[in-house]
N, C-alpha and C positions, 0 to 999 in steps of 0.2 A: 281123115282120121283125127280124133280128139287129141289136143295137145295136154298131156297129163300135167305138165308143169304149170300151164295157165290155170287149169281148174284148181290145182293145189293152192295157187296163189289166191284165187278168188274165194276159196273155202277159208283160207287164213284171214282174209280181209273181212269176210262176213262174220267169222267168229269173233274177230276183234271189235267189230261194230257192236256186238252184243256185250262183250267184255267191258266196253267202255260205259255202256248204259247201266250195267248192274254194279257200278262203283257207288254202292248205297250203303246207308247204315244197316247193320245186321237186321234190325227189326223190319226193314222194308222187304226183306227176302221172304217174309211170311205173307206177303200180299197175295191174295187170290188171283189167278189168271182165268181167262175164259174157259180153259179146260177144267171141267168140274173136279174139284178135290185137289188140283194141282196149284201149288204156290210157285213163286219165282224160284225158290229153292228146288222144288220138284223138277222144274224145267231144266235148270243147270245140271241137276243130278242125273236126269235122263240122258242129256247129251253126253256126259262123262261116262255113264253106264254103257251107252251104245258104242262109244268110241272103243271101250275095252272089248266089247264083243267083236267089233270089226278088226281089232288088232289080233285077236285070236284066229279070226277067219283068214286074215292076210298072212299070217306067220305060221299058223299051225298046218297040220296035215288034215286030210279029209276025215280021218278017224277021230282026231281031236275035235274037229268041229261037230261031228255027229254025236260025240260024247257030250259036248256042250249043249247041243239041242235037246238031247234025251234028259240031261239033268235039269234044264229049264222046264220042260214039259211035265217032269215028275212033280214040280212044285205047284202045278195048277196053271190055268189059263191066264191068271192075273200077274204073270211074272214081270211084265213091263211096268205095271203100276206098282208092284211090290218093290222093284228095283229102285224106282224113283222115290218111293216113300223112305226106303232105307237110306238112300243117299242124301235125302233132304234132311236127315238128322245131323249131318256133318256140319259143324260151324261154318258160316259162309266164307270166311277167309281161307279155310282149309279146303272147302269144296271148290272154290274158284282156282286154287293152286293145283288141285287134282285134275280139273278139267283142262287147264293150260298145259300141264305136263302130258296128259293123256292125248290130247289133240296133236301135240308136237310129235309124240312118239308114233302115232298112227300115220301121220303124214310121211314120216321117214320110211315107215314100213311100206306104204302103198307106193311110194316113189321107187321102191326096190323090187316091186313085183315084176317079173319078166314079161315082155310083150307076148300077148297071145294066152297067157295064163288066166284062167277063171278062178274067181274067189267065191267060195260058197256063202250063202246068205239065207235069210228067212224066206225070201222069195227065190226066184231063179238065180243061179250062179251069175256073177258079173265080171266083166273086166275091171282092171284097176281104175280106169278112167270113169266107168259107170259107177263104181263103188264111191269114188270121190264125189261124183255129181249127186249120188243119193245122199252122202253126208252133207253136202252143201244144201240140198233140198230140205233135209230134216233140220239142219242148223237154222236155216232161214225161217222155217215154220215155227219152231219152238221159240225162236227170237221174236216172232210176231206176237206170240202170246204174251211175251214179256213186255214188249212195246205197248200192247194193248192194256195190260195191267197198270202200267205206269202212266197211260194216257199221253205217251210221247209219239209225235209224228215221225215216221221212219223215212229215212232218205234212201230210196231204192236206186240202184245203179244198173248198168249193163251186165252185172254178174248174174242177174236173174235170167239171162238168156239160157243158161244151162238148165235152170229149173223148168222154164217154159218148154224147152226141147225135150227134157225128161218126161214132162206131163204128157206130151203128144205120144212119146214112144211107149208109155205105160198104159195106153188106152185099153188094149185088149186084156191086159193084166187086171184092170178094174172090173171089166165084164166077168172074167173068170172067178174073180173073188166073190162076185154076187151070183155065181152059178147061172150066168147068162151067156148065150153064144154072141161073140163079137160080130159086128157087121162086116160083111164081105168088102164093102166099099170104104176106101180111104177118105178121110175128111180134109178139107182145106181149113187151116187155122191162120188167121191174119191178125197180129197183135200190135198195138201201139206200144213201143218201147218207152222207158222213162225219159229218153232224150227226144221223143217225138217221131223217131224213125219207125219203119214197119218191119216186123219179123214175120216171116211166112214159113209155114210148114205144110207138107202135103201137096198133092197135084193141084196145079192152078185151075184145071177144069172140073174139079170135083163138084158133084151136084149138091153135097151137103157141106155147110161151112159154119165156121164160128169166127166171129170178129169181136174186137174190144180191147181193152186195156191189158197189157202184159201182166201188170201187177195184179189185176183182178183175176186173171187166168191162174196165176201162180197161187193165189189165195184159195181159189176153188179147188184145184187139183191137190192141195195140201189140207183141204177141209177147214180152212181158217175163216172162210166166208161162205154163207149160203149164196147160191147163184142168183137168187132174187135181189140180193143187196149189191150186185155188181153191174157194170155196163156191158156185160157179155151178151151178144146177140146170136142165137142159134138159128140156123136155117136148115130145116130137115128134122124129122121125128127121131132119127137115131142120135143126132147131135144133142138134142134136147135131153134124150135118156141118158147119154153119156155124162152131161153136166150134173145130173142128179146122182151119179154113182162114181164120178171121177175120184181116183185115189192113187197117188204116185208112191205112197209109202207101203211097206210090207205089213203083213198083219191082217187080222179080220176086218171086215168093212167097218169104218168108223161112223160115229153118230154125227160128226160134222158140227156145224153151228146152225142156230135156228134163224129163220127169216126175220129180219128186223131187229136182230140182236145188236147191231152196230149202227143203227139208224140214229 
């Protein structure tokens, strides 16, 4: 069983790593990131916005969450971009303070969710541990956009194990998002961790396999790198197909990044 306290600690550490790198002059918050139309301010605003939505899901009733969803859908399909754009208008110092306060409040709320209780979300309902992992995944992904915009090399740690595991567990979700039938066969995924050890997921005797860097795998399943720009090696046509559609985050299929974009 996942240790909620450990994942919450890793989420806090990953958030702080981004917090540290955005200690920038206000003008630098207007830098464009690889996400088209999104500046650094948009990225932080989105994290703050999503934390607020997760707080509603964690603390509210099913009816309150349904009302939230209906309200968002009524504004059109661009509500995620709209939320980021609106938040990005906030002065950087205020926006950073808002994100800090919001993520602390969310961590407290998620720590208080009773064992076995599911939290509603834009995708399937999740346990508190899965919700924290999803927040870690998204925080890391949007942080990557910020690191890329600044041209700063990121120091990845064993914290990304949660993201790698989440990526393997959301395999079928990605197929369904693309209106495809998931393969019946499980895959074997063997990844080289940042410290050089191996992380393995799936049956050892699986016929279809994926090997490579854990960092590259996390970049692909969060659509921050095109598979062609990574060291990932797919053995089997279904694994190759999965790499092309892999998506660990909720929402419609993303455009991802172009091959050669970070060459």
